ROFI-928964 format. One record per residue (C-alpha): residue number from 1; residue in three letters; chain; y, z, x. Coordinates in Angstrom, 2 decimals, always signed. Layout:
# ROFI-928964
> NUM | ALA | A | Y | Z | X
...
END
This chain:
# ROFI-928964
> 1 | GLN | A | +0.00 | +0.00 | +0.00
> 2 | THR | A | +2.39 | +0.83 | +2.83
> 3 | ILE | A | +1.78 | -2.51 | +4.53
> 4 | ALA | A | +2.03 | -4.40 | +1.24
> 5 | ALA | A | +5.40 | -2.75 | +0.58
> 6 | THR | A | +6.81 | -4.60 | +3.61
> 7 | GLY | A | +6.11 | -7.93 | +1.93
> 8 | VAL | A | +2.78 | -8.75 | +3.61
> 9 | SER | A | +0.29 | -9.66 | +0.90
> 10 | GLY | A | -2.79 | -11.69 | +0.07
> 11 | SER | A | -4.85 | -13.08 | +2.94
> 12 | ALA | A | -2.14 | -12.12 | +5.43
> 13 | LEU | A | -2.57 | -8.49 | +4.39
> 14 | ASN | A | -6.32 | -8.77 | +4.91
> 15 | ARG | A | -5.76 | -10.13 | +8.44
> 16 | ALA | A | -3.13 | -7.56 | +9.43
> 17 | THR | A | -4.90 | -4.47 | +8.09
> 18 | PRO | A | -7.68 | -4.32 | +10.75
> 19 | ILE | A | -5.08 | -4.50 | +13.54
> 20 | LEU | A | -3.09 | -1.60 | +12.15
> 21 | ALA | A | -6.27 | +0.35 | +11.41
> 22 | ARG | A | -7.29 | +0.01 | +15.08
> 23 | LEU | A | -3.79 | +1.09 | +16.12
> 24 | ALA | A | -4.09 | +4.20 | +13.95
> 25 | ARG | A | -7.54 | +4.96 | +15.36
> 26 | LEU | A | -6.22 | +4.59 | +18.91
> 27 | PHE | A | -3.41 | +7.02 | +18.08
> 28 | ARG | A | -5.81 | +9.63 | +16.69
> 29 | GLU | A | -8.61 | +9.33 | +19.24
> 30 | HIS | A | -6.52 | +9.20 | +22.41
> 31 | ASP | A | -3.96 | +11.99 | +21.85
> 32 | MET | A | -1.01 | +9.65 | +21.51
> 33 | THR | A | +2.46 | +10.83 | +20.57
> 34 | LEU | A | +3.50 | +7.21 | +20.02
> 35 | ALA | A | +1.48 | +4.06 | +19.40
> 36 | GLU | A | +3.70 | +1.16 | +18.44
> 37 | ILE | A | +3.20 | -2.60 | +18.15
> 38 | ASN | A | +6.62 | -4.20 | +18.05
> 39 | PRO | A | +6.80 | -7.00 | +17.27
> 40 | LEU | A | +3.62 | -8.05 | +15.47
> 41 | ALA | A | +3.93 | -11.81 | +15.03
> 42 | GLU | A | +2.24 | -14.17 | +12.59
> 43 | LEU | A | +1.36 | -17.51 | +14.18
> 44 | THR | A | +1.44 | -20.88 | +12.44
> 45 | ASP | A | -2.32 | -20.74 | +11.92
> 46 | GLY | A | -1.94 | -17.46 | +10.02
> 47 | SER | A | -3.36 | -15.21 | +12.73
> 48 | PHE | A | -1.52 | -12.14 | +14.01
> 49 | VAL | A | -0.77 | -11.28 | +17.63
> 50 | ALA | A | +0.89 | -8.24 | +19.21
> 51 | LEU | A | +3.75 | -9.55 | +21.35
> 52 | ASP | A | +4.55 | -6.12 | +22.77
> 53 | ALA | A | +3.30 | -2.57 | +22.47
> 54 | HIS | A | +4.38 | +0.88 | +23.59
> 55 | MET | A | +2.07 | +3.87 | +23.97
> 56 | GLU | A | +2.81 | +7.45 | +24.95
> 57 | MET | A | +0.24 | +10.19 | +25.43
> 58 | GLU | A | +0.54 | +13.97 | +25.26
> 59 | ASN | A | +0.87 | +15.41 | +28.76
> 60 | GLU | A | -1.81 | +17.98 | +27.95
> 61 | ALA | A | -4.27 | +15.20 | +27.08
> 62 | VAL | A | -4.44 | +13.60 | +30.53
> 63 | GLY | A | -7.53 | +15.60 | +31.45
> 64 | ARG | A | -9.32 | +14.82 | +28.19
> 65 | GLN | A | -8.50 | +11.13 | +28.47
> 66 | ARG | A | -9.39 | +10.71 | +32.15
> 67 | LYS | A | -12.14 | +8.20 | +31.35
> 68 | LEU | A | -9.66 | +5.93 | +29.57
> 69 | LEU | A | -6.82 | +6.39 | +32.06
> 70 | ARG | A | -8.74 | +6.25 | +35.32
> 71 | GLY | A | -11.85 | +4.29 | +34.42
> 72 | GLU | A | -10.71 | +1.67 | +31.92
> 73 | LEU | A | -7.00 | +1.32 | +32.74
> 74 | GLY | A | -7.07 | +2.16 | +36.44
> 75 | ILE | A | -4.09 | +4.52 | +36.24
> 76 | ALA | A | -3.91 | +6.88 | +39.22
> 77 | GLU | A | -3.59 | +10.64 | +38.80
> 78 | ASP | A | +0.06 | +10.69 | +39.90
> 79 | ASP | A | +1.10 | +7.46 | +38.16
> 80 | THR | A | +3.48 | +8.17 | +35.27
> 81 | ARG | A | +3.91 | +4.45 | +34.50
> 82 | GLU | A | +7.65 | +4.95 | +34.96
> 83 | THR | A | +9.29 | +2.26 | +37.11
> 84 | TYR | A | +12.04 | +4.61 | +38.29
> 85 | GLU | A | +12.75 | +8.30 | +38.76
> 86 | PRO | A | +13.92 | +9.82 | +35.45
> 87 | SER | A | +17.60 | +10.78 | +35.37
> 88 | GLU | A | +18.87 | +14.29 | +34.66
> 89 | PHE | A | +19.72 | +13.14 | +31.13
> 90 | GLU | A | +16.20 | +11.84 | +30.56
> 91 | ARG | A | +14.59 | +14.98 | +31.98
> 92 | ASN | A | +16.79 | +17.23 | +29.84
> 93 | VAL | A | +16.00 | +15.31 | +26.65
> 94 | ALA | A | +12.27 | +15.39 | +27.45
> 95 | ALA | A | +12.45 | +19.16 | +27.98
> 96 | ILE | A | +14.22 | +19.69 | +24.65
> 97 | ASP | A | +11.59 | +17.58 | +22.91
> 98 | ALA | A | +8.70 | +19.46 | +24.54
> 99 | ALA | A | +10.14 | +22.87 | +23.62
> 100 | ASP | A | +10.06 | +22.21 | +19.86
> 101 | HIS | A | +7.10 | +20.64 | +18.05
> 102 | ARG | A | +9.20 | +19.56 | +15.08
> 103 | GLY | A | +10.08 | +15.88 | +15.20
> 104 | VAL | A | +10.48 | +13.65 | +18.22
> 105 | ILE | A | +13.44 | +12.78 | +20.45
> 106 | GLN | A | +13.63 | +10.50 | +23.46
> 107 | GLY | A | +16.50 | +9.45 | +25.65
> 108 | LYS | A | +16.94 | +6.77 | +28.30
> 109 | ASP | A | +20.08 | +5.97 | +30.25
> 110 | HIS | A | +18.71 | +3.83 | +33.08
> 111 | GLY | A | +20.87 | +0.70 | +33.13
> 112 | PHE | A | +23.47 | +2.12 | +30.71
> 113 | SER | A | +26.96 | +3.28 | +31.71
> 114 | GLY | A | +29.12 | +2.75 | +28.63
> 115 | ASN | A | +31.42 | +4.97 | +26.60
> 116 | LEU | A | +29.59 | +4.91 | +23.24
> 117 | GLY | A | +26.73 | +7.40 | +23.04
> 118 | LEU | A | +23.85 | +6.53 | +20.73
> 119 | VAL | A | +21.90 | +8.99 | +18.59
> 120 | ILE | A | +19.63 | +6.51 | +16.86
> 121 | GLY | A | +16.08 | +6.18 | +15.56
> 122 | ALA | A | +13.52 | +4.20 | +13.56
> 123 | GLY | A | +11.27 | +2.73 | +16.25
> 124 | GLY | A | +12.14 | -0.96 | +16.47
> 125 | GLY | A | +15.33 | -0.06 | +14.64
> 126 | SER | A | +16.62 | +1.64 | +17.78
> 127 | LEU | A | +16.29 | -1.61 | +19.71
> 128 | THR | A | +18.00 | -3.47 | +16.87
> 129 | LEU | A | +20.87 | -0.98 | +16.79
> 130 | THR | A | +21.33 | -1.03 | +20.56
> 131 | ASP | A | +21.43 | -4.83 | +20.53
> 132 | ALA | A | +23.86 | -4.77 | +17.60
> 133 | VAL | A | +26.25 | -2.59 | +19.58
> 134 | ILE | A | +26.03 | -4.79 | +22.68
> 135 | ASN | A | +26.30 | -8.08 | +20.79
> 136 | GLN | A | +29.48 | -6.89 | +19.08
> 137 | GLY | A | +31.18 | -6.01 | +22.34
> 138 | GLY | A | +30.20 | -2.35 | +22.62
> 139 | GLN | A | +29.08 | -0.54 | +25.75
> 140 | PRO | A | +26.21 | +1.89 | +25.06
> 141 | ALA | A | +25.92 | +4.95 | +27.25
> 142 | ASN | A | +22.22 | +5.37 | +26.51
> 143 | TYR | A | +19.22 | +4.46 | +24.40
> 144 | SER | A | +17.55 | +7.07 | +22.22
> 145 | GLU | A | +14.94 | +7.73 | +19.57
> 146 | ILE | A | +15.04 | +10.50 | +16.99
> 147 | GLY | A | +12.68 | +10.89 | +14.04
> 148 | GLY | A | +9.66 | +12.63 | +12.59
> 149 | ASN | A | +11.75 | +15.28 | +10.80
> 150 | PRO | A | +13.32 | +17.02 | +13.81
> 151 | SER | A | +14.86 | +20.46 | +13.59
> 152 | VAL | A | +18.60 | +21.10 | +13.68
> 153 | ALA | A | +18.13 | +22.44 | +17.21
> 154 | LYS | A | +16.39 | +19.27 | +18.38
> 155 | ALA | A | +19.00 | +16.96 | +16.82
> 156 | CYS | A | +21.72 | +19.14 | +18.31
> 157 | GLY | A | +20.06 | +19.09 | +21.72
> 158 | LEU | A | +19.88 | +15.30 | +21.84
> 159 | ALA | A | +23.47 | +14.92 | +20.64
> 160 | ARG | A | +24.70 | +17.45 | +23.22
> 161 | GLU | A | +22.99 | +15.65 | +26.06
> 162 | VAL | A | +24.49 | +12.35 | +24.94
> 163 | LEU | A | +27.97 | +13.84 | +24.54
> 164 | GLU | A | +27.83 | +15.46 | +27.98
> 165 | LYS | A | +27.11 | +12.18 | +29.75
> 166 | ASP | A | +29.93 | +10.99 | +32.00
> 167 | GLY | A | +32.24 | +8.54 | +30.27
> 168 | VAL | A | +31.06 | +9.14 | +26.70
> 169 | GLU | A | +34.01 | +9.15 | +24.30
> 170 | LYS | A | +32.28 | +8.95 | +20.94
> 171 | ILE | A | +28.77 | +8.83 | +19.51
> 172 | ALA | A | +27.24 | +6.62 | +16.84
> 173 | VAL | A | +24.52 | +8.25 | +14.72
> 174 | MET | A | +22.47 | +5.53 | +13.06
> 175 | MET | A | +19.01 | +4.98 | +11.61
> 176 | SER | A | +17.38 | +2.79 | +8.99
> 177 | ILE | A | +16.40 | +4.35 | +5.66
> 178 | VAL | A | +14.54 | +7.61 | +6.37
> 179 | SER | A | +11.86 | +9.33 | +4.33
> 180 | ASN | A | +10.24 | +11.82 | +6.72
> 181 | THR | A | +13.51 | +12.81 | +8.39
> 182 | ARG | A | +16.18 | +14.73 | +6.49
> 183 | VAL | A | +19.68 | +13.30 | +6.60
> 184 | ASP | A | +21.26 | +16.73 | +6.23
> 185 | ILE | A | +19.29 | +18.15 | +9.17
> 186 | VAL | A | +20.47 | +15.40 | +11.52
> 187 | ALA | A | +24.03 | +15.78 | +10.21
> 188 | ARG | A | +23.96 | +19.52 | +10.88
> 189 | GLY | A | +22.55 | +18.93 | +14.36
> 190 | VAL | A | +25.12 | +16.41 | +15.57
> 191 | ILE | A | +28.02 | +18.36 | +14.06
> 192 | LYS | A | +26.74 | +21.54 | +15.71
> 193 | ALA | A | +26.64 | +19.73 | +19.06
> 194 | CYS | A | +30.25 | +18.62 | +18.67
> 195 | LEU | A | +31.44 | +22.12 | +17.75
> 196 | GLU | A | +29.54 | +23.77 | +20.60
> 197 | LEU | A | +31.29 | +21.44 | +23.04
> 198 | GLY | A | +34.70 | +22.07 | +21.50
> 199 | LYS | A | +34.95 | +18.59 | +20.01
> 200 | ASP | A | +36.20 | +17.56 | +16.57
> 201 | PRO | A | +33.22 | +16.00 | +14.72
> 202 | GLY | A | +35.54 | +13.72 | +12.76
> 203 | GLU | A | +36.98 | +12.28 | +15.96
> 204 | THR | A | +33.82 | +12.35 | +18.04
> 205 | ILE | A | +31.30 | +10.78 | +15.64
> 206 | ALA | A | +32.36 | +7.14 | +15.34
> 207 | ILE | A | +29.97 | +6.45 | +12.48
> 208 | PHE | A | +27.07 | +8.19 | +10.74
> 209 | ARG | A | +24.71 | +5.74 | +9.08
> 210 | ILE | A | +21.47 | +7.46 | +8.02
> 211 | PRO | A | +20.52 | +6.88 | +4.38
> 212 | GLY | A | +17.43 | +8.39 | +2.78
> 213 | ALA | A | +15.93 | +11.82 | +2.17
> 214 | TRP | A | +18.51 | +14.53 | +1.41
> 215 | GLU | A | +21.36 | +12.07 | +1.91
> 216 | ASP | A | +23.60 | +13.62 | -0.76
> 217 | GLU | A | +23.46 | +16.98 | +0.99
> 218 | GLY | A | +24.03 | +15.32 | +4.34
> 219 | PHE | A | +27.01 | +13.33 | +3.14
> 220 | LYS | A | +28.63 | +16.48 | +1.74
> 221 | ILE | A | +28.38 | +18.12 | +5.16
> 222 | LEU | A | +29.87 | +15.05 | +6.84
> 223 | GLU | A | +32.74 | +14.96 | +4.35
> 224 | ARG | A | +33.50 | +18.60 | +5.09
> 225 | TYR | A | +34.07 | +17.75 | +8.76
> 226 | GLY | A | +35.84 | +14.44 | +8.19
> 227 | VAL | A | +33.05 | +12.28 | +9.62
> 228 | GLU | A | +32.95 | +8.63 | +8.54
> 229 | TYR | A | +29.56 | +7.85 | +7.03
> 230 | CYS | A | +27.98 | +4.99 | +5.13
> 231 | ASP | A | +24.94 | +4.58 | +2.90
> 232 | ARG | A | +22.23 | +1.93 | +2.70
> 233 | SER | A | +24.64 | -0.62 | +1.21
> 234 | VAL | A | +26.06 | -1.00 | +4.74
> 235 | SER | A | +23.71 | -2.83 | +7.11
> 236 | MET | A | +22.81 | -1.45 | +10.51
> 237 | TRP | A | +24.65 | -4.40 | +12.07
> 238 | GLU | A | +27.82 | -3.59 | +10.15
> 239 | ALA | A | +27.57 | +0.12 | +10.98
> 240 | ALA | A | +27.22 | -0.70 | +14.68
> 241 | GLY | A | +30.25 | -2.97 | +14.40
> 242 | ARG | A | +32.31 | -0.19 | +12.85
> 243 | ALA | A | +31.41 | +2.14 | +15.71
> 244 | VAL | A | +32.36 | -0.49 | +18.29
> 245 | ALA | A | +35.66 | -1.22 | +16.56
> 246 | LYS | A | +36.51 | +2.47 | +16.39
> 247 | ILE | A | +35.83 | +3.19 | +20.04
> 248 | GLN | A | +37.65 | +0.07 | +21.20
> 249 | GLY | A | +40.70 | +1.34 | +19.38
> 250 | ALA | A | +40.40 | +4.80 | +20.95
> 251 | PRO | A | +42.52 | +5.74 | +23.96
> 252 | ALA | A | +40.71 | +5.47 | +27.28
END
């Protein structure tokens, strides 16, 4: 039903279902925290192929999954699969995520040095939002992922780390429509981060675009602090454009 709701139906649904079932089984059997195929493409002959995939495993599972990691994949004991040494920002975000089991946050700033911090989520939606900022002339300070119903503390922690990056003037808080993440929780978290750092949420948050569960409560909180927000009638592209326009008009 979930797959069909995306518009895949009929014989295409029958062909896609085994792929996603195997992905789910891989996630469960190999202690994954993330197992994502993005994008999954349909070829002209009707078959499906995974063009890219991203997998992350629980640190505590390395011992249990040694046969897979060492034997089948040939990954050495000290190989993290990272192509560079994680930055202080990335290490701090990872530590915040590990300290609280509720929800998931990730942060990357390798290759980013802009003035617009991103607190974004929704899997492939994060890539879409980052590209939308760049393609409309913005300069992201980081890439991030937030989701899975994080706590206020976890949302606050990610936002704080983004805001404390050198050169960050404003943040854009954006996701697609959420169901398992509460809008009001994320709103409380990012506002709390602003206040703890002595920043005005209304001036610091360029745009808040997270529609979905508990959005009415979340929007009331945002209104109280003068934060510009938008609902699902505003596309992610348009929301990213608003954030770019706002920061380009801000004093350096």
